[in-house]
C-alpha positions in Angstrom: 106.0 105.7 121.2 106.9 106.1 117.6 107.5 103.5 114.3 107.9 105.5 111.4 107.1 103.7 107.9 109.9 103.1 105.7 108.3 105.5 103.1 108.2 107.9 105.9 111.4 108.0 106.2 112.2 108.1 102.9 109.9 111.2 102.7 111.8 112.7 105.4 115.2 111.8 104.1 114.5 113.5 100.8 112.5 117.0 102.1 109.6 115.6 100.4 106.5 117.8 100.0 105.0 115.5 103.3 108.2 115.6 105.0 106.4 117.6 107.6 103.7 114.9 108.6 106.7 112.4 109.4 109.4 114.9 111.5 107.8 114.8 115.0 107.9 111.3 115.3 111.1 110.9 113.5 112.7 113.8 115.7 110.9 112.9 119.2 114.2 110.3 119.1 113.4 109.2 122.7 109.5 108.1 121.8 111.2 106.9 118.6 110.8 102.6 117.6 112.9 101.8 114.6 112.5 98.1 113.5 115.9 96.7 112.2 114.1 96.0 108.9 113.3 99.8 108.0 116.9 100.0 108.1 117.3 97.6 105.9 114.8 99.5 103.5 116.3 103.1 104.0 119.9 101.8 103.4 119.0 99.9 100.4 117.3 102.8 99.0 119.7 105.3 100.1 122.3 103.7 98.5 120.8 103.1 95.4 120.0 106.8 94.5 122.5 108.7 96.4 125.9 107.0 97.4 127.4 104.9 100.5 128.2 107.4 102.9 125.1 109.7 102.3 123.5 105.8 103.0 125.4 105.8 106.2 125.0 109.2 107.6 120.9 108.0 107.2 121.5 104.8 109.6 123.4 106.9 111.7 120.0 109.5 112.2 117.8 106.4 112.5 119.6 104.8 115.3 118.7 107.8 117.3 115.7 105.9 117.9 115.6 102.5 120.0 116.2 100.5 117.0 114.3 96.5 117.7 115.8 93.5 115.9 114.0 90.6 115.0 114.1 88.1 117.2 111.4 84.9 117.7 108.5 86.4 119.2 108.4 89.5 116.5 108.9 86.8 113.9 106.1 85.0 114.8 103.8 87.7 115.2 104.8 89.4 112.2 104.5 86.1 110.0 101.0 85.4 111.6 99.8 89.3 110.7 101.4 88.8 106.7 99.0 85.7 106.9 95.7 87.2 108.4 96.1 90.4 106.3 98.2 89.7 103.0 101.0 92.1 104.2 104.4 91.4 102.3 107.1 90.7 105.0 108.7 94.0 105.9 105.3 95.4 106.4 104.2 92.7 109.0 107.6 92.8 110.5 107.2 97.2 110.6 103.3 96.3 112.0 104.0 94.0 114.5 106.5 95.8 115.7 104.7 98.9 116.3 101.8 96.8 118.2 104.8 94.7 120.0 105.4 98.1 121.5 101.8 99.8 122.0 103.9 102.2 119.8 102.3 104.9 116.8 102.8 103.9 113.2 103.4 107.2 110.8 102.4 105.3 107.5 101.9 106.5 103.2 99.1 105.1 102.0 101.4 101.7 101.5 100.7 98.1 101.8 100.2 98.1 105.0 97.2 100.5 105.2 95.7 98.6 102.0 95.6 95.4 103.7 94.1 97.3 106.8 91.3 98.6 104.5 90.8 95.5 103.1 90.0 93.6 106.5 87.9 96.3 107.3 85.4 95.7 104.5 85.8 92.0 105.4 84.5 93.2 108.8 87.6 93.2 110.6 87.9 96.2 111.9 85.7 99.4 111.6 87.1 102.3 110.1 86.2 105.6 108.8 88.4 107.2 105.5 89.6 110.7 104.8 90.8 111.2 100.9 94.2 112.2 102.3 97.0 109.5 102.1 98.5 109.7 106.0 97.8 108.0 108.8 98.6 107.4 112.4 98.1 103.9 113.6 98.2 102.9 117.5 98.4 99.5 118.2 95.7 98.3 116.4 93.6 101.4 116.1 94.4 104.6 113.8 95.0 107.6 115.7 96.2 111.1 114.9 96.3 112.3 111.4 92.3 112.0 110.7 92.7 110.1 107.9 91.6 106.2 109.4 90.5 105.8 112.8 90.0 101.7 113.1 88.5 99.9 116.2 88.1 96.9 117.2 
């Protein structure tokens, strides 16, 4: 299973220079988990930059995956994750959804990345880091992409 951070969706839809990094996870819709907060973030950004018609087309693509709504269990887990890692709400929901489904999370160097690095520096997570700005996180371990490997 895969979860793509909102920044990855935006890179993909903009056909940015790193869109190919996110494409395998996005295009494998049978294995794609889409937290509803990601739909909110991506729709809002596309609406601001383009128009509602294009934003709705993007949402249609995102809905090809399995959309995961914010229920009580996910909300409580995300709140704890937010507190533990000092993550903003949306990032904690996305990370918690990936963990709940034991999914691989594909991210840019975002607040999720920075929070996990801060946790590592405090001894909470062991990791090795390379210089590029993308990584895969699986459950609580980074996999693939080769950027950062985290271990409990």
